[in-house]
C-alpha positions, 0 to 999 in steps of 0.5 A: 276923202271929203266924206271922211273929213266930214265924218271926222268933223261930226265925230269932233263935234261929238267929242267937243261936247262930251269932253267939255271943249266949249270953244272947239268943234270939228277937227280942232276938238279931235286934235285936242282930244288926242293931245290930252289922251296921248300927250302928243304935241300939236304938230304931231297930231296935225300931221296925222292923215285923215285915215290915221285919225279915223283909226284912232277914233274908231270907238268914238265913231260908233258912239257919234253915229249912234247919237245921230240916229 
């Protein structure tokens, strides 16, 4: 579970940079991205499990890990 959270935080850092979220990193950037993309409320996004977040960010996971190499 800690590895999953760490991976999502790194993806969030990548999203924050690519989306221009200057002050947001990690899971906060993930939450903002999902709010913007799906028009979900913040409480809905924050209630998602880490596994659900991973599923929603599957495309970003590939981009972010490619950039790390």
